[in-house]
C-alpha positions as CSV (number, residue, x, y, z in Angstrom):
1,M,-11.3,63.6,52.1
2,K,-13.5,64.7,49.2
3,R,-10.3,65.7,47.3
4,L,-8.9,62.3,47.9
5,L,-12.0,60.7,46.5
6,I,-12.0,63.0,43.5
7,L,-8.4,62.1,42.8
8,A,-9.0,58.4,43.5
9,A,-12.1,58.1,41.4
10,P,-10.3,58.4,38.0
11,L,-7.7,56.0,39.2
12,A,-10.3,53.5,40.3
13,V,-12.1,53.8,36.9
14,G,-8.7,53.3,35.2
15,L,-8.0,50.2,37.3
16,A,-11.5,48.8,36.6
17,A,-10.9,49.4,32.9
18,C,-7.6,47.7,33.1
19,S,-9.1,44.8,35.0
20,Q,-11.8,44.3,32.3
21,N,-9.2,44.6,29.6
22,A,-7.0,42.1,31.4
23,Q,-10.0,39.8,31.7
24,N,-10.7,40.1,28.0
25,E,-7.1,39.4,27.1
26,T,-7.0,36.5,29.5
27,A,-10.2,35.1,27.9
28,D,-8.7,35.6,24.5
29,A,-5.5,33.8,25.5
30,A,-7.5,31.0,27.0
31,N,-9.5,30.6,23.8
32,A,-6.3,30.6,21.7
33,I,-4.8,28.0,24.0
34,A,-8.0,25.9,23.7
35,A,-7.9,26.2,19.9
36,D,-4.2,25.3,19.8
37,T,-4.9,22.3,22.1
38,E,-7.7,21.1,19.9
39,A,-5.7,21.5,16.7
40,T,-2.7,19.7,18.3
41,T,-5.0,16.9,19.5
42,R,-6.6,16.6,16.0
43,N,-3.1,16.4,14.4
44,A,-2.0,13.8,17.0
45,V,-5.1,11.6,16.3
46,S,-4.5,11.9,12.6
47,D,-0.8,11.0,13.0
48,V,-1.8,8.0,15.1
49,D,-4.4,6.9,12.6
50,V,-1.8,7.1,9.7
51,A,0.8,5.2,11.8
52,T,-1.7,2.6,12.7
53,D,-2.8,2.1,9.0
54,R,0.9,1.8,8.0
55,A,1.6,-0.7,10.7
56,F,-1.4,-2.8,9.8
57,G,-0.5,-2.6,6.1
58,S,3.0,-3.7,6.9
59,A,1.8,-6.5,9.1
60,E,-0.6,-7.6,6.4
61,R,2.2,-7.7,3.7
62,H,4.4,-9.7,6.1
63,I,1.7,-12.2,6.7
64,D,1.0,-12.5,3.0
65,N,4.7,-13.0,2.3
66,A,4.9,-15.6,5.0
67,G,1.9,-17.4,3.5
68,D,3.6,-17.3,0.1
69,H,6.8,-18.7,1.5
70,L,4.8,-21.5,3.2
71,D,3.0,-22.3,0.0
72,N,6.3,-22.4,-1.9
73,A,7.8,-24.6,0.8
74,A,4.8,-27.0,0.7
75,A,5.1,-27.2,-3.1
76,H,8.8,-28.0,-2.9
77,A,8.2,-30.6,-0.2
78,D,5.4,-32.1,-2.4
79,D,7.8,-32.2,-5.4
80,R,10.5,-33.8,-3.3
81,L,8.1,-36.4,-1.9
82,D,6.9,-37.2,-5.4
83,R,10.5,-37.7,-6.6
84,A,11.3,-39.8,-3.5
85,G,8.2,-41.9,-4.1
86,D,9.2,-42.3,-7.8
87,A,12.8,-43.3,-6.7
88,I,11.5,-45.8,-4.3
89,S,9.1,-47.3,-6.8
90,N,11.9,-47.4,-9.5
91,G,14.3,-49.0,-6.9
92,A,11.7,-51.6,-6.0
93,D,11.0,-52.4,-9.7
94,R,14.8,-52.8,-10.3
95,A,15.1,-55.0,-7.2
96,A,12.2,-57.1,-8.4
97,D,13.7,-57.4,-11.9
98,A,17.1,-58.3,-10.5
99,T,15.5,-60.9,-8.1
100,G,13.5,-62.4,-11.0
101,N,16.6,-62.5,-13.2
102,A,18.6,-64.2,-10.4
103,L,15.8,-66.7,-9.8
104,E,15.7,-67.5,-13.5
105,R,19.4,-68.0,-13.7
106,A,19.3,-70.2,-10.6
107,G,16.4,-72.2,-12.1
108,R,18.4,-72.7,-15.3
109,A,21.5,-73.7,-13.4
110,L,19.5,-76.3,-11.5
111,K,18.0,-77.6,-14.7
112,D,21.4,-78.0,-16.4
């Protein structure tokens, strides 16, 4: 039995050393995985931040462009309303002149 213990003792020491070595390697691997996970998360957050900034910038440009189009449309509508108002005013002036001329002719015809 003593011989078996003497032979088993170096084997047990070797297994214990392997076990500690395996634990160290496992801890190193876990630390590497944690570092990789942290770096990946950092990169993902950065990518999301950049994408968000781009999306907001694009939305802002689209809103600005829409506002510009609305301003232009309002200006064109205002111009058209001014021209329509001028045309109505000119038409009313011509109608009044024509009516006045017709009344003058009618008055002269009655006089003669």
